[in-house]
C-alpha positions, 0 to 999 in steps of 0.5 A: 792370281792376277788378272793379266800378265802382260802376255803378247799376242801369240802367247794369249792365241796360245791359252786360248787353242788350248783352253777355248773351245774355238767356235768363234772365227778369231782375228789373230790379235790381242785387245788389251786397252781401248779408249774411245773408238781406239783399241791398242793390241798387246804389241802396241798397235793401234785400231780405229773401231767402227765396229766397238763389242759388236756395236755395245760399246756405244760409248766408245771405251773407257768412257769416264763417266761409265767407268766412274758408275762402274767402279762405285757399284762395284764397292758398294753392291754387284749383285742380289737376287731379284727376290729383293729389291734394288734401287739401281733397278727401279731407276733404270726401269724408269729410265727406259720406260719414261722414254718409251712405254710400259714395263720392262724386264731385265736379263742378260743377253738379246737372245734372253730378251727374245726368249722373254718376249717369246715365252710372254707372247705366248702366255698372253694370247689363247691357248691355241696360240703359238706360232710366230711369224719372223723375216728372212735375213733377220736375226734374233740370236743363237739359243733354241728359240732365238735361232728358230725365230731367225730365218737363216739357214745357215743357222739352223745346220746340225741342231735340229729339230728346231722349235715348232711354230715358227713361219717365215716372210719375206722382209717388206711383204705386207701380203706374205705376212698376211697369208701366214696368220691364221687361228694358231698365231700368236705373235710377229717378231721383226727388227726394225732395221735388220743388222746382220742382215745387211742394214735392210731397212723396211719399206715405207709403211711396212712396220705400220702394215704390220701394226695393222695385222696385229690389230686386226688379228688379236697377235703381238707385235714385237720389235727386236730392237737389239741393235736399233734401241738405245739411240742407234737410229738417232731417236731413243728407240727405233720405233720411235724413228718409224712411229709405230709403237709395238707391243713387245720390244727387246733391248740389249747390246748398247744398253749397258755401254758395253756391260752384259745386259738385256731387257724386253719392255711390253704395254702395261695390260700385257705385263701381268701375262708374265705371272711369278714363277713363269719367268725368271733371270738370276743375274738379270737386272744386277745392280752393276749392270743397272748403274752401268746403264743408267750412266750410258742413258745419262751421258747420251743426254748430257752429251747430245749424242742422239743429235750428233748421231743425226749429224753423222748419219747424214755425212755417212750416207752422203760420204758413201753414196758419192764414193759409189758414184765413183766405184760400181763396185758398190752395189747399195749404201743402206744408212739410218742413224749410227747403222751403216751398210755398203753393199759391195759387188764382190766378197767383203771379206777381204776389205775388212781383212785389209782395213785391219792392216791400215789399223781400222777395224769394220764388220762384214756381214752378208759376205758382201756388206761392209757394215758399221756401227761406230759408237755414238761419240765418235768425232768427225775426224775419225770418221773422216779418217775411216771412210778415207781408208775403205775408199783407199782399199776398195779403189784398190780392189776396182783397179785390180 
């Protein structure tokens, strides 16, 4: 059996219609190849992708160093159980923790990382403590613990009862958090910057305030860094941008450059609470993902991508802010690192549809926000091309 048969987009769509559960809203395009920030469909049409891999492909598509590392590892060792030691897992744990803190546990996805972090918080605190405070418009995943932690009712429809013990606070409201804390609270869980919620940046001092509340009440402070980690904000990890260190942070998405990989990192004094037999992940820390992660971190460092992110961040902020002064349909511009949110006064879905017609792939979140999570190595000329297309579409809509 061959893995490809050079099917047309329509032929591939027909296979999905017959054999794949239709739980995703898919665009009617079959992508077959990518290079840098550009992808091609089965008919040879080219698209500039500013949301590559849902933010996972932080080096873009087919990065030579990442491809070489994956090829080499496939030929050597793909996966063995975690009852054995592997060099790649040890080295990648060192790469992460030497740039942050503590010790790492590896899994395969962001939702898994969140589930493990919640379990760790409950294990580390006294038995009567089980409640976790999270924030409206946050997003933490689709498994039951993670989706309950996600304080957005649309994700809870039809799947109740949810996991008990989760309490929700308005983002940015320290007093509301303090009011929710009681003798059964074990943790506070927050994204340093809300991604799916619309690229919502916390008010000054808010994260430090959460740190202070956690210390005062003996809570575990968990940062969901699935989007903000691994360089996205221009620092290795998002907490470093804000100068507030959590007790636990979760990682995924770009952690291995597009290969499935997740992790959580915890302080040394918390790590022993995850005793042998209390938690596991069959494929977590497999040698293929670890080699990909090492190559990703190496590329970020050797190519000076953290500095590039800082430069591109300023450029995106300036460009979209200028556009907002020209177009009243832009309600707000929120940029931090390579996280970009452009909130409109109108639905953003037509913008994404028109952009795809013009060869540009974007994302819409919270109905009215255009969200970009570009590859870290996006060249300036492609950024200019993308913003030019967005500006053209917004001007058309504004004058309609």
